[in-house]
NUVO-358417 format. One record per atom (N, C-alpha, C, O): residue in one letter; chain; atom name; x, y, z. Coordinates in nm, 2 decimals. Example, Ala and Ser with C-alpha at 12.3 -4.5 7.8 and 13.67 -1.06 7.14 Angstrom:
2
PT|A|A|N|1.32|-0.57|0.78
PT|A|A|CA|1.23|-0.45|0.78
PT|A|A|C|1.32|-0.33|0.78
PT|A|A|O|1.42|-0.33|0.85
PT|S|A|N|1.28|-0.22|0.71
PT|S|A|CA|1.37|-0.11|0.71
PT|S|A|C|1.29|0.00|0.79
PT|S|A|O|1.34|0.11|0.80
This chain:
162
PT|M|A|N|4.80|7.66|9.42
PT|M|A|CA|4.89|7.74|9.51
PT|M|A|C|4.78|7.86|9.59
PT|M|A|O|4.69|7.92|9.54
PT|Q|A|N|4.82|7.86|9.67
PT|Q|A|CA|4.76|8.00|9.81
PT|Q|A|C|4.82|8.12|9.78
PT|Q|A|O|4.94|8.12|9.76
PT|P|A|N|4.74|8.22|9.78
PT|P|A|CA|4.80|8.36|9.77
PT|P|A|C|4.93|8.38|9.83
PT|P|A|O|5.01|8.45|9.76
PT|N|A|N|4.98|8.33|9.95
PT|N|A|CA|5.08|8.33|10.06
PT|N|A|C|5.22|8.27|9.94
PT|N|A|O|5.33|8.32|9.89
PT|D|A|N|5.15|8.16|9.93
PT|D|A|CA|5.25|8.07|9.83
PT|D|A|C|5.29|8.15|9.72
PT|D|A|O|5.41|8.18|9.72
PT|E|A|N|5.22|8.19|9.65
PT|E|A|CA|5.26|8.29|9.52
PT|E|A|C|5.37|8.39|9.58
PT|E|A|O|5.48|8.39|9.52
PT|Q|A|N|5.35|8.47|9.68
PT|Q|A|CA|5.45|8.53|9.74
PT|Q|A|C|5.55|8.51|9.76
PT|Q|A|O|5.65|8.58|9.73
PT|V|A|N|5.56|8.40|9.83
PT|V|A|CA|5.69|8.32|9.88
PT|V|A|C|5.77|8.23|9.77
PT|V|A|O|5.89|8.19|9.79
PT|L|A|N|5.72|8.20|9.68
PT|L|A|CA|5.79|8.15|9.54
PT|L|A|C|5.84|8.28|9.48
PT|L|A|O|5.96|8.29|9.49
PT|L|A|N|5.79|8.38|9.43
PT|L|A|CA|5.84|8.54|9.36
PT|L|A|C|5.96|8.59|9.49
PT|L|A|O|6.04|8.67|9.44
PT|R|A|N|5.97|8.56|9.62
PT|R|A|CA|6.06|8.64|9.70
PT|R|A|C|6.18|8.52|9.65
PT|R|A|O|6.30|8.55|9.61
PT|L|A|N|6.14|8.39|9.64
PT|L|A|CA|6.26|8.30|9.63
PT|L|A|C|6.30|8.29|9.47
PT|L|A|O|6.42|8.30|9.45
PT|L|A|N|6.24|8.28|9.40
PT|L|A|CA|6.29|8.34|9.24
PT|L|A|C|6.36|8.46|9.25
PT|L|A|O|6.45|8.48|9.17
PT|K|A|N|6.33|8.58|9.34
PT|K|A|CA|6.44|8.70|9.32
PT|K|A|C|6.55|8.62|9.39
PT|K|A|O|6.66|8.63|9.35
PT|K|A|N|6.52|8.56|9.48
PT|K|A|CA|6.70|8.55|9.54
PT|K|A|C|6.78|8.45|9.46
PT|K|A|O|6.89|8.43|9.49
PT|L|A|N|6.71|8.36|9.31
PT|L|A|CA|6.74|8.28|9.28
PT|L|A|C|6.82|8.36|9.15
PT|L|A|O|6.93|8.35|9.12
PT|A|A|N|6.73|8.44|9.10
PT|A|A|CA|6.79|8.53|9.00
PT|A|A|C|6.94|8.60|9.04
PT|A|A|O|7.04|8.62|8.96
PT|V|A|N|6.92|8.63|9.17
PT|V|A|CA|7.06|8.71|9.20
PT|V|A|C|7.17|8.65|9.24
PT|V|A|O|7.27|8.71|9.28
PT|A|A|N|7.15|8.51|9.25
PT|A|A|CA|7.26|8.41|9.27
PT|A|A|C|7.27|8.34|9.13
PT|A|A|O|7.36|8.26|9.11
PT|Q|A|N|7.20|8.37|9.04
PT|Q|A|CA|7.22|8.32|8.89
PT|Q|A|C|7.34|8.45|8.82
PT|Q|A|O|7.45|8.42|8.77
PT|R|A|N|7.28|8.60|8.83
PT|R|A|CA|7.38|8.67|8.78
PT|R|A|C|7.54|8.66|8.88
PT|R|A|O|7.65|8.71|8.84
PT|Q|A|N|7.53|8.61|9.00
PT|Q|A|CA|7.63|8.60|9.04
PT|Q|A|C|7.73|8.49|9.05
PT|Q|A|O|7.82|8.46|9.13
PT|R|A|N|7.68|8.43|8.93
PT|R|A|CA|7.71|8.27|8.87
PT|R|A|C|7.73|8.18|8.97
PT|R|A|O|7.83|8.11|8.98
PT|R|A|N|7.65|8.18|9.04
PT|R|A|CA|7.66|8.08|9.17
PT|R|A|C|7.58|7.95|9.07
PT|R|A|O|7.51|7.97|8.96
PT|P|A|N|7.60|7.85|9.13
PT|P|A|CA|7.51|7.73|9.06
PT|P|A|C|7.39|7.68|9.13
PT|P|A|O|7.39|7.66|9.25
PT|M|A|N|7.28|7.67|9.06
PT|M|A|CA|7.16|7.65|9.08
PT|M|A|C|7.15|7.47|9.16
PT|M|A|O|7.19|7.37|9.12
PT|P|A|N|7.09|7.51|9.27
PT|P|A|CA|7.09|7.35|9.36
PT|P|A|C|6.97|7.28|9.26
PT|P|A|O|6.86|7.31|9.22
PT|P|A|N|7.06|7.13|9.24
PT|P|A|CA|7.02|7.01|9.15
PT|P|A|C|6.85|7.03|9.21
PT|P|A|O|6.78|7.07|9.12
PT|A|A|N|6.81|7.02|9.27
PT|A|A|CA|6.69|7.00|9.32
PT|A|A|C|6.57|7.10|9.29
PT|A|A|O|6.46|7.06|9.27
PT|V|A|N|6.63|7.23|9.28
PT|V|A|CA|6.55|7.34|9.23
PT|V|A|C|6.57|7.33|9.06
PT|V|A|O|6.48|7.32|8.99
PT|F|A|N|6.68|7.33|9.03
PT|F|A|CA|6.68|7.30|8.87
PT|F|A|C|6.57|7.18|8.81
PT|F|A|O|6.49|7.19|8.72
PT|D|A|N|6.58|7.05|8.91
PT|D|A|CA|6.48|6.97|8.85
PT|D|A|C|6.36|7.02|8.91
PT|D|A|O|6.29|6.92|8.86
PT|A|A|N|6.30|7.05|8.95
PT|A|A|CA|6.18|7.13|8.98
PT|A|A|C|6.17|7.21|8.88
PT|A|A|O|6.05|7.23|8.86
PT|L|A|N|6.23|7.27|8.81
PT|L|A|CA|6.20|7.40|8.75
PT|L|A|C|6.19|7.32|8.58
PT|L|A|O|6.11|7.35|8.49
PT|L|A|N|6.27|7.22|8.57
PT|L|A|CA|6.24|7.10|8.46
PT|L|A|C|6.11|7.06|8.43
PT|L|A|O|6.09|7.01|8.32
PT|K|A|N|6.01|7.09|8.51
PT|K|A|CA|5.89|7.03|8.56
PT|K|A|C|5.78|7.16|8.49
PT|K|A|O|5.68|7.13|8.41
PT|V|A|N|5.80|7.27|8.52
PT|V|A|CA|5.69|7.34|8.48
PT|V|A|C|5.76|7.45|8.38
PT|V|A|O|5.68|7.54|8.34
PT|V|A|N|5.91|7.45|8.35
PT|V|A|CA|5.96|7.60|8.24
PT|V|A|C|6.03|7.51|8.16
PT|V|A|O|6.10|7.42|8.18
PT|P|A|N|5.98|7.57|8.03
PT|P|A|CA|6.10|7.46|7.92
PT|P|A|C|6.23|7.55|7.90
PT|P|A|O|6.24|7.67|7.88
PT|L|A|N|6.33|7.47|7.92
PT|L|A|CA|6.46|7.48|7.90
PT|L|A|C|6.54|7.50|7.77
PT|L|A|O|6.47|7.49|7.67
PT|V|A|N|6.68|7.52|7.75
PT|V|A|CA|6.70|7.52|7.63
PT|V|A|C|6.86|7.46|7.60
PT|V|A|O|6.97|7.51|7.63
PT|T|A|N|6.82|7.36|7.53
PT|T|A|CA|6.98|7.28|7.55
PT|T|A|C|7.02|7.31|7.40
PT|T|A|O|6.96|7.34|7.30
PT|V|A|N|7.18|7.28|7.42
PT|V|A|CA|7.26|7.31|7.31
PT|V|A|C|7.31|7.14|7.31
PT|V|A|O|7.34|7.06|7.40
PT|E|A|N|7.32|7.12|7.17
PT|E|A|CA|7.38|6.99|7.14
PT|E|A|C|7.44|6.95|7.07
PT|E|A|O|7.43|7.05|6.99
PT|T|A|N|7.51|6.87|7.02
PT|T|A|CA|7.61|6.84|6.93
PT|T|A|C|7.62|6.71|6.83
PT|T|A|O|7.66|6.61|6.88
PT|V|A|N|7.59|6.71|6.71
PT|V|A|CA|7.61|6.62|6.63
PT|V|A|C|7.78|6.64|6.58
PT|V|A|O|7.83|6.74|6.52
PT|I|A|N|7.86|6.51|6.62
PT|I|A|CA|8.00|6.54|6.61
PT|I|A|C|8.03|6.43|6.46
PT|I|A|O|7.96|6.34|6.43
PT|T|A|N|8.11|6.46|6.40
PT|T|A|CA|8.11|6.39|6.29
PT|T|A|C|8.26|6.38|6.24
PT|T|A|O|8.32|6.49|6.23
PT|R|A|N|8.31|6.29|6.21
PT|R|A|CA|8.42|6.28|6.12
PT|R|A|C|8.42|6.15|6.00
PT|R|A|O|8.35|6.06|5.99
PT|T|A|N|8.51|6.18|5.93
PT|T|A|CA|8.52|6.10|5.78
PT|T|A|C|8.64|6.04|5.79
PT|T|A|O|8.75|6.09|5.81
PT|V|A|N|8.61|5.90|5.78
PT|V|A|CA|8.70|5.80|5.80
PT|V|A|C|8.67|5.71|5.66
PT|V|A|O|8.56|5.67|5.62
PT|K|A|N|8.79|5.70|5.61
PT|K|A|CA|8.79|5.62|5.46
PT|K|A|C|8.68|5.64|5.38
PT|K|A|O|8.62|5.55|5.32
PT|G|A|N|8.64|5.78|5.38
PT|G|A|CA|8.54|5.83|5.28
PT|G|A|C|8.38|5.76|5.32
PT|G|A|O|8.29|5.73|5.25
PT|K|A|N|8.40|5.75|5.51
PT|K|A|CA|8.28|5.71|5.55
PT|K|A|C|8.25|5.81|5.70
PT|K|A|O|8.33|5.83|5.78
PT|T|A|N|8.14|5.85|5.70
PT|T|A|CA|8.10|5.97|5.79
PT|T|A|C|8.06|5.90|5.90
PT|T|A|O|7.98|5.81|5.88
PT|Q|A|N|8.12|5.92|6.02
PT|Q|A|CA|8.10|5.86|6.15
PT|Q|A|C|8.05|5.98|6.25
PT|Q|A|O|8.08|6.10|6.23
PT|V|A|N|7.96|5.93|6.38
PT|V|A|CA|7.91|6.03|6.46
PT|V|A|C|7.97|5.98|6.59
PT|V|A|O|8.00|5.86|6.60
PT|L|A|N|7.98|6.08|6.69
PT|L|A|CA|8.04|6.07|6.82
PT|L|A|C|7.92|6.06|6.91
PT|L|A|O|7.83|6.15|6.90
PT|L|A|N|7.93|5.97|6.97
PT|L|A|CA|7.81|5.93|7.09
PT|L|A|C|7.87|5.98|7.24
PT|L|A|O|7.99|6.00|7.25
PT|T|A|N|7.80|6.00|7.34
PT|T|A|CA|7.89|5.93|7.45
PT|T|A|C|7.74|5.86|7.53
PT|T|A|O|7.63|5.89|7.51
PT|R|A|N|7.80|5.77|7.65
PT|R|A|CA|7.72|5.74|7.71
PT|R|A|C|7.74|5.79|7.89
PT|R|A|O|7.83|5.80|7.97
PT|R|A|N|7.56|5.80|7.89
PT|R|A|CA|7.57|5.89|8.04
PT|R|A|C|7.59|5.74|8.17
PT|R|A|O|7.59|5.62|8.15
PT|S|A|N|7.61|5.80|8.26
PT|S|A|CA|7.62|5.70|8.36
PT|S|A|C|7.52|5.67|8.43
PT|S|A|O|7.43|5.74|8.47
PT|K|A|N|7.52|5.49|8.48
PT|K|A|CA|7.40|5.44|8.51
PT|K|A|C|7.34|5.52|8.62
PT|K|A|O|7.22|5.52|8.64
PT|N|A|N|7.44|5.59|8.72
PT|N|A|CA|7.39|5.64|8.81
PT|N|A|C|7.36|5.81|8.81
PT|N|A|O|7.35|5.89|8.90
PT|E|A|N|7.35|5.82|8.67
PT|E|A|CA|7.25|5.97|8.65
PT|E|A|C|7.09|5.95|8.71
PT|E|A|O|7.03|5.84|8.74
PT|T|A|N|7.05|6.09|8.71
PT|T|A|CA|6.94|6.09|8.74
PT|T|A|C|6.83|6.09|8.65
PT|T|A|O|6.71|6.08|8.66
PT|R|A|N|6.90|6.13|8.55
PT|R|A|CA|6.81|6.18|8.38
PT|R|A|C|6.87|6.10|8.30
PT|R|A|O|6.99|6.09|8.29
PT|Y|A|N|6.81|6.02|8.24
PT|Y|A|CA|6.87|5.90|8.07
PT|Y|A|C|6.98|5.81|8.15
PT|Y|A|O|7.06|5.76|8.07
PT|P|A|N|6.99|5.78|8.27
PT|P|A|CA|7.07|5.64|8.31
PT|P|A|C|7.13|5.55|8.22
PT|P|A|O|7.04|5.48|8.17
PT|G|A|N|7.23|5.52|8.19
PT|G|A|CA|7.29|5.48|8.05
PT|G|A|C|7.28|5.48|7.92
PT|G|A|O|7.33|5.41|7.83
PT|I|A|N|7.22|5.57|7.93
PT|I|A|CA|7.16|5.60|7.74
PT|I|A|C|7.28|5.69|7.69
PT|I|A|O|7.34|5.78|7.74
PT|W|A|N|7.31|5.61|7.55
PT|W|A|CA|7.36|5.68|7.47
PT|W|A|C|7.31|5.82|7.38
PT|W|A|O|7.20|5.81|7.31
PT|H|A|N|7.38|5.93|7.38
PT|H|A|CA|7.32|6.05|7.31
PT|H|A|C|7.44|6.15|7.30
PT|H|A|O|7.54|6.17|7.38
PT|V|A|N|7.40|6.22|7.17
PT|V|A|CA|7.50|6.31|7.14
PT|V|A|C|7.52|6.44|7.24
PT|V|A|O|7.43|6.49|7.30
PT|P|A|N|7.67|6.46|7.25
PT|P|A|CA|7.71|6.54|7.38
PT|P|A|C|7.61|6.67|7.38
PT|P|A|O|7.57|6.74|7.28
PT|G|A|N|7.58|6.69|7.47
PT|G|A|CA|7.52|6.86|7.48
PT|G|A|C|7.50|6.91|7.68
PT|G|A|O|7.52|6.83|7.77
PT|S|A|N|7.46|7.01|7.69
PT|S|A|CA|7.44|7.04|7.82
PT|S|A|C|7.30|7.15|7.79
PT|S|A|O|7.24|7.15|7.68
PT|F|A|N|7.28|7.23|7.90
PT|F|A|CA|7.19|7.32|7.94
PT|F|A|C|7.25|7.44|7.90
PT|F|A|O|7.37|7.44|7.90
PT|L|A|N|7.17|7.57|7.85
PT|L|A|CA|7.21|7.70|7.82
PT|L|A|C|7.20|7.75|7.95
PT|L|A|O|7.08|7.75|7.98
PT|R|A|N|7.28|7.79|8.03
PT|R|A|CA|7.25|7.85|8.17
PT|R|A|C|7.23|7.98|8.18
PT|R|A|O|7.31|8.04|8.10
PT|N|A|N|7.17|8.04|8.24
PT|N|A|CA|7.15|8.21|8.25
PT|N|A|C|7.27|8.26|8.25
PT|N|A|O|7.38|8.23|8.30
PT|L|A|N|7.22|8.39|8.14
PT|L|A|CA|7.33|8.46|8.09
PT|L|A|C|7.45|8.42|8.04
PT|L|A|O|7.55|8.46|8.08
PT|E|A|N|7.44|8.32|7.93
PT|E|A|CA|7.53|8.21|7.87
PT|E|A|C|7.49|8.23|7.71
PT|E|A|O|7.38|8.22|7.67
PT|Q|A|N|7.59|8.26|7.64
PT|Q|A|CA|7.55|8.25|7.52
PT|Q|A|C|7.59|8.09|7.46
PT|Q|A|O|7.66|8.02|7.53
PT|T|A|N|7.55|8.06|7.34
PT|T|A|CA|7.55|7.92|7.30
PT|T|A|C|7.71|7.91|7.28
PT|T|A|O|7.76|7.82|7.35
PT|K|A|N|7.77|7.98|7.21
PT|K|A|CA|7.92|7.95|7.21
PT|K|A|C|8.03|7.89|7.33
PT|K|A|O|8.13|7.83|7.31
PT|D|A|N|7.95|7.94|7.46
PT|D|A|CA|8.00|7.92|7.61
PT|D|A|C|7.99|7.79|7.59
PT|D|A|O|8.09|7.72|7.60
PT|V|A|N|7.85|7.74|7.57
PT|V|A|CA|7.79|7.63|7.61
PT|V|A|C|7.87|7.51|7.53
PT|V|A|O|7.90|7.40|7.59
PT|L|A|N|7.91|7.53|7.40
PT|L|A|CA|7.95|7.46|7.29
PT|L|A|C|8.09|7.44|7.36
PT|L|A|O|8.13|7.32|7.37
PT|S|A|N|8.20|7.57|7.41
PT|S|A|CA|8.33|7.55|7.47
PT|S|A|C|8.32|7.44|7.56
PT|S|A|O|8.40|7.35|7.55
PT|R|A|N|8.21|7.44|7.68
PT|R|A|CA|8.18|7.34|7.83
PT|R|A|C|8.18|7.21|7.76
PT|R|A|O|8.24|7.11|7.81
PT|I|A|N|8.12|7.21|7.64
PT|I|A|CA|8.07|7.06|7.59
PT|I|A|C|8.22|7.03|7.58
PT|I|A|O|8.27|6.98|7.69
PT|A|A|N|8.30|7.05|7.46
PT|A|A|CA|8.42|7.02|7.43
PT|A|A|C|8.50|7.03|7.52
PT|A|A|O|8.60|6.94|7.52
PT|K|A|N|8.50|7.12|7.65
PT|K|A|CA|8.62|7.08|7.74
PT|K|A|C|8.56|6.98|7.83
PT|K|A|O|8.62|6.88|7.83
PT|K|A|N|8.46|6.97|7.89
PT|K|A|CA|8.41|6.89|7.99
PT|K|A|C|8.34|6.77|7.93
PT|K|A|O|8.39|6.67|7.97
PT|E|A|N|8.26|6.75|7.86
PT|E|A|CA|8.24|6.61|7.81
PT|E|A|C|8.33|6.53|7.73
PT|E|A|O|8.36|6.41|7.74
PT|L|A|N|8.39|6.62|7.64
PT|L|A|CA|8.49|6.57|7.55
PT|L|A|C|8.65|6.56|7.56
PT|L|A|O|8.74|6.50|7.50
PT|G|A|N|8.65|6.65|7.67
PT|G|A|CA|8.81|6.67|7.70
PT|G|A|C|8.92|6.71|7.60
PT|G|A|O|9.04|6.68|7.60
PT|V|A|N|8.84|6.82|7.48
PT|V|A|CA|8.93|6.87|7.40
PT|V|A|C|8.93|7.04|7.41
PT|V|A|O|8.83|7.09|7.46
PT|P|A|N|9.02|7.10|7.37
PT|P|A|CA|9.03|7.25|7.39
PT|P|A|C|8.91|7.33|7.36
PT|P|A|O|8.86|7.42|7.42
PT|K|A|N|8.86|7.26|7.20
PT|K|A|CA|8.74|7.33|7.13
PT|K|A|C|8.72|7.22|7.02
PT|K|A|O|8.79|7.12|6.99
PT|F|A|N|8.59|7.28|6.96
PT|F|A|CA|8.53|7.25|6.86
PT|F|A|C|8.61|7.32|6.72
PT|F|A|O|8.63|7.44|6.71
PT|T|A|N|8.65|7.23|6.62
PT|T|A|CA|8.74|7.33|6.51
PT|T|A|C|8.62|7.35|6.41
PT|T|A|O|8.67|7.38|6.30
PT|E|A|N|8.51|7.34|6.41
PT|E|A|CA|8.37|7.35|6.33
PT|E|A|C|8.25|7.34|6.42
PT|E|A|O|8.24|7.24|6.49
PT|A|A|N|8.16|7.46|6.42
PT|A|A|CA|8.03|7.43|6.49
PT|A|A|C|7.93|7.52|6.40
PT|A|A|O|7.93|7.65|6.38
PT|K|A|N|7.86|7.42|6.35
PT|K|A|CA|7.74|7.49|6.26
PT|K|A|C|7.63|7.50|6.30
PT|K|A|O|7.59|7.39|6.33
PT|F|A|N|7.54|7.58|6.31
PT|F|A|CA|7.43|7.53|6.37
PT|F|A|C|7.35|7.51|6.26
PT|F|A|O|7.34|7.59|6.17
PT|V|A|N|7.27|7.39|6.27
PT|V|A|CA|7.19|7.29|6.21
PT|V|A|C|7.04|7.29|6.23
PT|V|A|O|6.97|7.27|6.13
PT|T|A|N|6.99|7.30|6.35
PT|T|A|CA|6.84|7.28|6.34
PT|T|A|C|6.81|7.30|6.49
PT|T|A|O|6.90|7.31|6.57
PT|W|A|N|6.69|7.31|6.52
PT|W|A|CA|6.63|7.35|6.67
PT|W|A|C|6.52|7.20|6.67
PT|W|A|O|6.49|7.14|6.57
PT|L|A|N|6.50|7.17|6.79
PT|L|A|CA|6.37|7.10|6.82
PT|L|A|C|6.33|7.13|6.95
PT|L|A|O|6.40|7.17|7.05
PT|N|A|N|6.17|7.08|6.94
PT|N|A|CA|6.10|7.15|7.04
PT|N|A|C|6.06|7.01|7.13
PT|N|A|O|5.96|6.95|7.10
PT|V|A|N|6.12|6.99|7.22
PT|V|A|CA|6.12|6.82|7.28
PT|V|A|C|6.04|6.86|7.41
PT|V|A|O|6.09|6.88|7.52
PT|Y|A|N|5.90|6.86|7.38
PT|Y|A|CA|5.77|6.86|7.50
PT|Y|A|C|5.73|6.75|7.57
PT|Y|A|O|5.69|6.76|7.68
PT|D|A|N|5.75|6.64|7.50
PT|D|A|CA|5.70|6.50|7.54
PT|D|A|C|5.80|6.41|7.65
PT|D|A|O|5.78|6.29|7.67
PT|C|A|N|5.90|6.49|7.70
PT|C|A|CA|5.99|6.44|7.75
PT|C|A|C|5.99|6.39|7.89
PT|C|A|O|5.99|6.47|7.99
PT|P|A|N|6.01|6.27|7.91
PT|P|A|CA|6.00|6.26|8.06
PT|P|A|C|6.01|6.32|8.18
PT|P|A|O|5.94|6.33|8.28
PT|V|A|N|6.16|6.37|8.13
PT|V|A|CA|6.21|6.49|8.27
PT|V|A|C|6.16|6.64|8.25
PT|V|A|O|6.17|6.72|8.34
PT|G|A|N|6.12|6.67|8.15
PT|G|A|CA|6.08|6.80|8.13
PT|G|A|C|6.07|6.84|8.01
PT|G|A|O|6.05|6.76|7.92
PT|H|A|N|6.07|6.98|7.97
PT|H|A|CA|6.00|7.00|7.84
PT|H|A|C|6.16|7.10|7.78
PT|H|A|O|6.23|7.17|7.86
PT|F|A|N|6.19|7.08|7.65
PT|F|A|CA|6.34|7.15|7.64
PT|F|A|C|6.31|7.22|7.50
PT|F|A|O|6.24|7.16|7.42
PT|V|A|N|6.36|7.29|7.48
PT|V|A|CA|6.40|7.36|7.36
PT|V|A|C|6.55|7.31|7.32
PT|V|A|O|6.64|7.35|7.38
PT|S|A|N|6.56|7.22|7.19
PT|S|A|CA|6.71|7.18|7.17
PT|S|A|C|6.76|7.26|7.04
PT|S|A|O|6.70|7.29|6.94
PT|I|A|N|6.89|7.28|7.08
PT|I|A|CA|6.93|7.38|6.97
PT|I|A|C|7.05|7.30|6.90
PT|I|A|O|7.15|7.30|6.97
PT|F|A|N|7.07|7.25|6.80
PT|F|A|CA|7.14|7.14|6.77
PT|F|A|C|7.28|7.19|6.65
PT|F|A|O|7.26|7.24|6.54
PT|Y|A|N|7.40|7.17|6.71
PT|Y|A|CA|7.52|7.22|6.59
PT|Y|A|C|7.55|7.06|6.55
PT|Y|A|O|7.53|6.96|6.62
PT|R|A|N|7.61|7.08|6.41
PT|R|A|CA|7.73|7.01|6.34
PT|R|A|C|7.85|7.02|6.39
PT|R|A|O|7.89|7.13|6.36
PT|C|A|N|7.94|6.95|6.46
PT|C|A|CA|8.09|6.99|6.49
PT|C|A|C|8.16|6.90|6.46
PT|C|A|O|8.12|6.78|6.47
PT|E|A|N|8.26|6.93|6.44
PT|E|A|CA|8.42|6.88|6.43
PT|E|A|C|8.52|6.91|6.57
PT|E|A|O|8.52|7.01|6.65
PT|L|A|N|8.59|6.79|6.54
PT|L|A|CA|8.66|6.82|6.66
PT|L|A|C|8.82|6.83|6.59
PT|L|A|O|8.85|6.75|6.50
PT|G|A|N|8.91|6.90|6.64
PT|G|A|CA|9.05|6.89|6.58
PT|G|A|C|9.15|6.81|6.64
PT|G|A|O|9.25|6.77|6.58
PT|K|A|N|9.10|6.77|6.81
PT|K|A|CA|9.17|6.67|6.84
PT|K|A|C|9.09|6.54|6.91
PT|K|A|O|8.98|6.54|6.98
PT|A|A|N|9.17|6.45|6.88
PT|A|A|CA|9.11|6.30|6.93
PT|A|A|C|9.08|6.33|7.06
PT|A|A|O|9.15|6.39|7.14
PT|T|A|N|8.94|6.26|7.06
PT|T|A|CA|8.90|6.22|7.24
PT|T|A|C|8.88|6.07|7.26
PT|T|A|O|8.86|5.98|7.18
PT|T|A|N|8.90|6.04|7.43
PT|T|A|CA|8.90|5.90|7.43
PT|T|A|C|8.78|5.89|7.47
PT|T|A|O|8.74|5.78|7.52
PT|R|A|N|8.67|6.02|7.45
PT|R|A|CA|8.54|6.02|7.56
PT|R|A|C|8.44|5.95|7.43
PT|R|A|O|8.46|5.99|7.32
PT|G|A|N|8.36|5.88|7.47
PT|G|A|CA|8.25|5.85|7.36
PT|G|A|C|8.29|5.76|7.28
PT|G|A|O|8.40|5.70|7.31
PT|R|A|N|8.21|5.74|7.16
PT|R|A|CA|8.25|5.60|7.07
PT|R|A|C|8.21|5.66|6.96
PT|R|A|O|8.12|5.74|6.98
PT|W|A|N|8.25|5.64|6.86
PT|W|A|CA|8.21|5.62|6.70
PT|W|A|C|8.15|5.55|6.63
PT|W|A|O|8.19|5.43|6.62
PT|F|A|N|8.03|5.59|6.56
PT|F|A|CA|7.95|5.49|6.50
PT|F|A|C|7.95|5.53|6.40
PT|F|A|O|8.02|5.63|6.38
PT|S|A|N|7.88|5.46|6.29
PT|S|A|CA|7.83|5.47|6.17
PT|S|A|C|7.68|5.54|6.21
PT|S|A|O|7.61|5.50|6.31
PT|P|A|N|7.63|5.65|6.12
PT|P|A|CA|7.52|5.73|6.16
PT|P|A|C|7.35|5.64|6.12
PT|P|A|O|7.24|5.67|6.15
PT|T|A|N|7.41|5.52|6.02
PT|T|A|CA|7.28|5.41|6.01
PT|T|A|C|7.29|5.28|6.11
PT|T|A|O|7.22|5.17|6.10
PT|K|A|N|7.38|5.31|6.20
PT|K|A|CA|7.43|5.15|6.26
PT|K|A|C|7.47|5.21|6.43
PT|K|A|O|7.55|5.17|6.51
PT|L|A|N|7.35|5.32|6.44
PT|L|A|CA|7.38|5.37|6.59
PT|L|A|C|7.30|5.27|6.71
PT|L|A|O|7.20|5.20|6.68
PT|P|A|N|7.35|5.27|6.81
PT|P|A|CA|7.35|5.13|6.90
PT|P|A|C|7.22|5.17|6.96
PT|P|A|O|7.17|5.28|6.96
PT|A|A|N|7.16|5.04|7.03
PT|A|A|CA|7.02|5.04|7.09
PT|A|A|C|7.07|5.13|7.21
PT|A|A|O|7.18|5.14|7.26
PT|G|A|N|6.94|5.20|7.26
PT|G|A|CA|6.94|5.26|7.37
PT|G|A|C|6.98|5.44|7.32
PT|G|A|O|7.00|5.52|7.40
PT|V|A|N|6.98|5.45|7.21
PT|V|A|CA|6.99|5.60|7.18
PT|V|A|C|6.91|5.68|7.21
PT|V|A|O|6.80|5.63|7.19
PT|L|A|N|6.89|5.82|7.26
PT|L|A|CA|6.78|5.88|7.29
PT|L|A|C|6.69|5.90|7.15
PT|L|A|O|6.75|5.96|7.05
PT|A|A|N|6.55|5.85|7.15
PT|A|A|CA|6.49|5.88|7.01
PT|A|A|C|6.53|5.99|6.92
PT|A|A|O|6.57|5.98|6.81
PT|Y|A|N|6.50|6.09|7.00
PT|Y|A|CA|6.48|6.24|6.91
PT|Y|A|C|6.66|6.26|6.88
PT|Y|A|O|6.69|6.31|6.77
PT|H|A|N|6.75|6.21|6.97
PT|H|A|CA|6.88|6.24|6.92
PT|H|A|C|6.92|6.12|6.79
PT|H|A|O|7.00|6.16|6.71
PT|R|A|N|6.87|6.00|6.77
PT|R|A|CA|6.86|5.91|6.66
PT|R|A|C|6.79|5.95|6.53
PT|R|A|O|6.81|5.89|6.43
PT|D|A|N|6.69|6.05|6.54
PT|D|A|CA|6.64|6.13|6.41
PT|D|A|C|6.72|6.21|6.40
PT|D|A|O|6.79|6.19|6.30
PT|I|A|N|6.76|6.34|6.49
PT|I|A|CA|6.88|6.43|6.43
PT|I|A|C|6.99|6.39|6.36
PT|I|A|O|7.04|6.45|6.27
PT|V|A|N|7.05|6.25|6.42
PT|V|A|CA|7.18|6.20|6.36
PT|V|A|C|7.16|6.16|6.24
PT|V|A|O|7.25|6.19|6.16
PT|A|A|N|7.02|6.07|6.21
PT|A|A|CA|7.01|6.04|6.09
PT|A|A|C|6.96|6.16|5.96
PT|A|A|O|6.97|6.13|5.84
PT|A|A|N|6.92|6.29|6.00
PT|A|A|CA|6.91|6.40|5.93
PT|A|A|C|7.02|6.47|5.91
PT|A|A|O|7.07|6.51|5.80
PT|V|A|N|7.09|6.48|6.04
PT|V|A|CA|7.21|6.57|5.99
PT|V|A|C|7.38|6.49|5.93
PT|V|A|O|7.47|6.54|5.85
PT|A|A|N|7.37|6.39|5.98
PT|A|A|CA|7.54|6.33|5.95
PT|A|A|C|7.51|6.24|5.81
PT|A|A|O|7.60|6.18|5.75
């Protein structure tokens, strides 16, 4: 970077900070660029239920048109946005990803530093959650019989948590 580039970048980052305080969404190209240079925080949910005495875990599948992890099974999650609390992210996951009003239970279980990911560096905060209402999104699996194509670190977390 040239000295002038640094000044331009600082000026643009200040504009971005103002937009974030005004709750304006970050342009996707800017977000993707930040993924390559700054660790970001994700909130992820290991959603469980018990059926006939056996634990099941809910996974959702990303669209094949997604830019990050197309067609991959994963535990539902989302990025922690600027000026947001983890409870806000959990609420957003329940409503937008699963179509339910809220989780009936959400307990912190662990965090993970995912630094060797091809799309960026994440610090993931995992919660074990339960739904109070049925969802038609995703699919329930035995924690020991997850489908092929689950994100590797999600597979490890499910095995440890569920």
